[in-house]
C-alpha positions in Angstrom: 0.1 -8.6 -62.4 2.9 -11.1 -61.8 1.2 -13.8 -64.0 2.4 -12.4 -67.3 6.0 -12.4 -66.0 5.6 -16.1 -65.1 4.3 -16.8 -68.7 7.3 -14.9 -70.2 9.8 -16.9 -68.1 8.1 -20.1 -69.1 8.5 -19.3 -72.8 12.1 -18.2 -72.2 13.3 -21.3 -70.4 11.2 -24.3 -71.8 11.5 -24.1 -75.5 14.2 -25.4 -77.7 16.2 -23.5 -80.4 14.6 -21.2 -83.0 11.3 -22.4 -84.5 9.5 -20.7 -87.4 6.3 -22.5 -88.2 5.9 -23.7 -91.8 2.9 -21.5 -92.4 4.6 -18.3 -91.1 5.8 -15.7 -93.6 9.1 -14.0 -92.8 10.5 -11.4 -95.2 14.1 -12.0 -96.3 15.1 -8.5 -95.0 13.8 -9.2 -91.5 16.5 -9.8 -88.9 15.5 -12.4 -86.2 17.8 -13.5 -83.4 18.6 -17.2 -83.6 16.2 -18.4 -80.9 13.2 -16.3 -81.9 10.0 -18.4 -82.2 7.3 -17.5 -84.8 4.0 -19.2 -84.7 1.6 -20.4 -87.4 0.3 -17.9 -90.0 2.2 -15.0 -88.5 3.6 -12.4 -91.0 7.0 -10.7 -90.3 7.4 -8.0 -92.9 10.4 -6.2 -94.4 12.8 -4.3 -92.1 11.7 -5.9 -88.9 14.2 -6.7 -86.2 13.3 -9.0 -83.3 15.7 -9.6 -80.4 16.8 -12.8 -78.6 14.4 -14.8 -76.5 11.3 -13.4 -78.2 8.1 -15.4 -79.0 5.7 -14.3 -81.8 2.7 -16.5 -81.5 0.3 -17.4 -84.3 -1.7 -15.0 -86.5 0.5 -12.0 -85.6 1.3 -9.2 -88.0 4.5 -7.2 -87.6 5.4 -4.6 -90.2 8.6 -2.6 -90.5 10.6 -0.6 -90.0 10.1 -2.0 -86.5 12.6 -3.0 -83.8 11.5 -5.3 -81.0 13.9 -5.9 -78.1 14.8 -9.1 -76.3 12.2 -11.3 -74.7 9.3 -9.8 -76.5 6.1 -11.9 -76.2 3.4 -11.2 -78.8 0.0 -13.0 -78.6 -2.3 -13.9 -81.5 -4.0 -11.3 -83.7 -1.8 -8.4 -82.6 -0.8 -5.8 -85.2 2.6 -4.3 -84.4 4.3 -1.6 -86.4 1.7 -1.0 -89.1 1.0 2.4 -90.7 -0.2 5.2 -88.5 -3.9 6.0 -88.6 -3.4 9.6 -89.7 -4.9 11.1 -92.8 -1.7 13.2 -93.2 0.4 10.0 -93.5 1.4 9.5 -97.2 3.7 6.5 -97.0 6.9 8.2 -95.7 9.4 6.1 -93.8 8.7 6.0 -90.0 9.7 3.7 -87.2 8.5 1.7 -84.2 11.1 1.0 -81.5 10.4 -1.2 -78.5 12.8 -2.2 -75.7 13.1 -5.5 -73.9 10.6 -7.7 -71.9 7.4 -6.3 -73.3 4.2 -8.4 -73.4 1.7 -7.6 -76.2 -1.6 -9.5 -75.7 -4.3 -10.4 -78.2 -5.7 -7.8 -80.7 -3.3 -5.0 -79.6 -2.5 -2.4 -82.2 0.7 -0.4 -82.0 1.4 2.0 -84.9 4.6 3.6 -86.2 5.3 7.3 -86.1 4.7 10.1 -88.6 6.7 12.8 -90.3 4.5 15.4 -88.4 6.4 14.5 -85.3 9.8 12.6 -84.9 8.6 9.8 -87.2 9.0 7.3 -84.4 6.8 5.6 -81.9 9.1 4.6 -79.0 8.4 2.2 -76.1 10.7 1.2 -73.3 11.1 -2.0 -71.3 8.8 -4.3 -69.3 5.4 -2.9 -70.4 2.3 -5.0 -70.4 -0.3 -4.2 -73.1 -3.5 -6.2 -72.4 -6.1 -7.3 -74.9 -7.3 -4.7 -77.5 -5.1 -1.9 -76.3 -4.3 0.7 -79.0 -1.1 2.8 -79.0 -1.2 5.4 -81.8 1.5 7.0 -83.8 4.3 9.1 -82.2 3.7 8.0 -78.7 6.7 7.9 -76.3 6.2 5.4 -73.5 8.7 4.6 -70.7 9.2 1.5 -68.6 7.1 -0.8 -66.4 3.7 0.5 -67.4 0.4 -1.5 -67.5 -2.3 -0.8 -70.1 -5.4 -2.7 -69.1 -7.9 -4.1 -71.7 -9.1 -1.6 -74.3 -7.0 1.3 -73.2 -6.5 3.8 -76.1 -3.7 6.3 -76.5 -4.1 8.9 -79.3 -1.1 10.3 -81.2 1.8 12.2 -79.7 1.3 11.1 -76.1 4.2 10.9 -73.6 3.9 8.3 -70.8 6.4 8.0 -68.0 7.2 5.0 -65.9 5.3 2.7 -63.5 1.9 4.0 -64.6 -1.4 2.0 -64.7 -4.2 2.7 -67.2 -7.3 0.9 -66.1 -9.7 -0.7 -68.6 -11.4 1.4 -71.3 -9.4 4.5 -70.4 -8.5 6.9 -73.1 -6.0 9.8 -73.5 -6.3 12.8 -75.8 -3.5 13.7 -78.3 -0.4 15.5 -77.0 -1.2 14.8 -73.4 1.6 13.8 -70.9 1.1 11.2 -68.2 3.6 11.4 -65.3 5.4 8.6 -63.4 3.5 6.5 -60.9 0.1 7.8 -62.1 -3.0 5.7 -61.8 -5.9 6.2 -64.2 -9.1 4.5 -63.3 -11.7 2.6 -65.3 -13.1 4.4 -68.3 -11.4 7.7 -67.6 -11.2 10.1 -70.5 -8.1 12.2 -70.1 -7.8 15.5 -72.0 -5.1 17.3 -70.0 -1.7 16.4 -68.6 -1.5 14.1 -65.6 1.0 15.0 -62.9 3.2 12.3 -61.5 2.0 10.3 -58.5 -1.7 11.2 -58.9 -4.9 9.1 -59.2 -7.5 10.0 -61.8 -11.2 9.2 -61.5 -13.1 7.4 -64.3 -15.8 8.7 -66.6 -15.9 11.4 -69.4 -15.2 14.2 -66.9 -12.1 12.7 -65.4 -10.6 14.6 -62.4 -7.7 14.1 -60.0 -9.0 12.3 -56.9 -5.9 11.8 -54.8 -2.3 10.8 -54.4 -1.4 7.3 -55.5 -0.2 6.4 -52.0 -0.5 2.6 -52.3 1.4 2.6 -55.6 4.1 4.7 -54.1 4.5 2.4 -51.1 4.7 -0.6 -53.4 7.6 1.1 -55.3 9.6 1.8 -52.1 8.8 5.4 -51.4 9.6 6.2 -47.8 7.0 7.5 -45.3 8.8 10.9 -45.2 8.8 11.2 -49.0 5.1 10.3 -49.2 4.4 12.9 -46.6 6.2 15.6 -48.6 4.2 14.5 -51.7 0.9 14.8 -49.7 1.9 18.4 -48.9 2.7 19.1 -52.6 -0.6 17.6 -53.6 -2.5 19.9 -51.2 -0.7 22.9 -52.6 -1.8 22.1 -56.2 -5.2 20.7 -55.6 -6.6 21.8 -52.2 -5.3 25.2 -51.4 -7.2 27.1 -54.0 -4.1 28.5 -55.7 -3.7 29.4 -59.3 -1.3 27.0 -61.1 1.5 29.6 -61.2 1.1 30.3 -57.5 1.2 26.6 -56.7 4.3 26.3 -58.9 6.1 28.9 -56.9 5.5 27.0 -53.7 6.5 23.7 -55.2 9.8 25.2 -56.5 10.7 26.0 -53.0 9.5 22.7 -51.6 11.6 20.6 -54.0 14.7 21.9 -52.2 13.5 19.9 -49.2 12.4 16.8 -51.1 13.7 15.8 -54.6 10.7 13.7 -55.3 8.7 16.9 -55.8 10.9 17.9 -58.7 9.1 15.7 -61.3 5.8 17.5 -60.4 7.5 20.9 -60.9 9.0 19.9 -64.2 5.6 18.5 -65.4 3.9 21.8 -64.7 6.6 23.9 -66.2 6.6 21.8 -69.4 2.8 21.4 -69.8 1.3 22.7 -73.0 -2.2 21.4 -72.6 -2.5 22.4 -68.9 -2.7 20.0 -66.0 -5.8 18.1 -65.1 -7.3 19.4 -61.8 
């Protein structure tokens, strides 16, 4: 997973000042930082903002209103900030906002929001969108997430931080995916995913364990992981109803604050949690 960061650093530190290819089309209302690079045949539409250190390679389409943060790297044939794929959309103004250090690979599509929600699709920092990923309208995505090839997020989805979506996985509208979750190959998610959990693949996706290796890589202590194992057993192994498990977790979070995100996710869930 470190390779994409190496590529980003290469583009940041080896190129000269701003270069816009002669075949690129940049709308006069677009605002590009002085050192932004735009490759051949790319189209930067009206009301697009692109931050410093960004590289837009060839054959990219970016439509506004869209704001891309610093050090954004967009590969060929990506479509960023185009109209939402929603029949209710009728041309109203909506927005795509992305933070810094995001990498958008080939054929990725990321759509703006709709008036049916907050009219914004919002993405944080340091996310990797691999080839053919689709991020639909009104999604809210945090930081340091990885979306492997052909992952699809439907509209109105909330994703936390440090999650991994394996290839060909898909998430239903209005679902929430918690921090440090791992969704395996071809999983079809139709309910909320609690933080720290691992999800099996296939059309009948289920929770299959705690993402222990991921937690270790991100610096969780042995004691914290042990508490999260206990919380996991309460939710998924003790045969309790969700409200009964929640009562136990509310008490347990007093002993370990890392359990609090699980409690919050259950309390806020509208679609129900995947079990």
